[in-house]
C-alpha positions as CSV (number, residue, x, y, z in Angstrom):
1,M,-64.4,143.8,35.6
2,I,-67.3,146.2,36.3
3,K,-66.8,147.7,32.9
4,Q,-67.6,144.3,31.3
5,V,-70.6,143.8,33.4
6,T,-72.0,147.2,32.4
7,E,-71.1,146.6,28.7
8,Y,-72.8,143.2,28.7
9,P,-76.2,143.7,30.5
10,E,-76.8,139.9,30.2
11,L,-74.1,139.5,32.9
12,N,-76.2,141.4,35.5
13,I,-79.0,138.9,36.1
14,M,-77.3,135.6,36.3
15,P,-74.5,136.5,38.7
16,Q,-77.0,138.3,40.9
17,N,-79.2,135.2,41.0
18,I,-76.2,133.0,41.8
19,L,-74.9,135.3,44.5
20,F,-78.0,136.5,46.2
21,R,-80.6,133.8,45.6
22,G,-78.4,130.7,45.4
23,M,-79.9,129.8,42.0
24,L,-78.3,127.1,40.0
25,Y,-77.9,127.4,36.2
26,P,-76.8,124.3,34.3
27,Y,-73.4,125.0,32.7
28,H,-73.7,124.9,28.9
29,E,-71.2,126.6,26.7
30,Y,-73.9,127.4,24.1
31,N,-75.8,129.6,26.6
32,K,-75.0,133.2,25.6
33,V,-74.6,134.6,29.1
34,I,-72.5,131.6,30.3
35,N,-70.3,131.9,27.1
36,I,-69.6,135.6,27.7
37,G,-69.0,135.1,31.4
38,T,-66.6,132.2,30.7
39,M,-64.8,134.2,28.1
40,L,-64.3,137.1,30.5
41,G,-63.3,134.7,33.3
42,F,-66.3,135.5,35.7
43,I,-68.1,132.2,35.3
44,K,-66.8,128.6,35.6
45,D,-68.2,125.1,35.4
46,K,-68.5,123.7,38.9
47,E,-69.9,120.2,38.8
48,G,-72.2,120.9,35.9
49,A,-73.5,124.2,37.2
50,A,-72.4,127.8,36.4
51,A,-70.6,129.5,39.3
52,V,-68.7,132.6,39.9
53,S,-65.0,131.8,39.1
54,N,-63.4,132.8,42.4
55,R,-63.9,134.5,45.7
56,I,-62.3,137.8,44.5
57,F,-64.8,138.1,41.6
58,E,-67.6,137.0,43.9
59,M,-66.9,139.7,46.5
60,Q,-66.4,142.4,43.8
61,L,-69.6,141.5,42.1
62,Y,-71.5,141.3,45.4
63,S,-70.2,144.7,46.4
64,Y,-71.0,146.2,43.0
65,F,-74.6,144.9,43.0
66,M,-75.2,146.0,46.6
67,H,-74.0,149.5,45.9
68,K,-76.0,149.7,42.6
69,A,-79.1,148.6,44.5
70,A,-78.5,151.1,47.3
71,A,-77.9,154.0,44.8
72,S,-81.2,153.2,43.0
73,A,-83.2,153.2,46.2
74,P,-82.0,156.1,48.4
75,G,-83.2,156.0,52.0
76,K,-84.0,152.3,51.9
77,K,-82.1,150.2,54.5
78,F,-80.3,147.1,53.3
79,K,-79.3,144.3,55.5
80,R,-76.0,142.6,54.7
81,K,-76.6,139.0,54.1
82,E,-74.0,136.5,55.4
83,I,-72.3,134.6,52.6
84,Q,-71.5,131.0,53.3
85,Y,-68.3,130.0,51.4
86,Q,-67.5,126.5,50.4
87,Y,-63.8,126.0,50.4
88,E,-62.5,123.7,47.7
């Protein structure tokens, strides 16, 4: 999964904004990033908005982005933000 995120740099920004900022993107299959994310199984349509497909992908992407940010800023302290899950 991380291999695809690094191969498709477009997949870096949208999942980060969804996970960390709670941003909503309208789900439209003609959007390049949404199309690639759906093809790879990372993104799904949730009531008309793009969302991370499942909790496993969510936690893996969250962990990857946190470690990537920590590696790029050595010595900086990061606070782990609580993630509120909505169970379906």
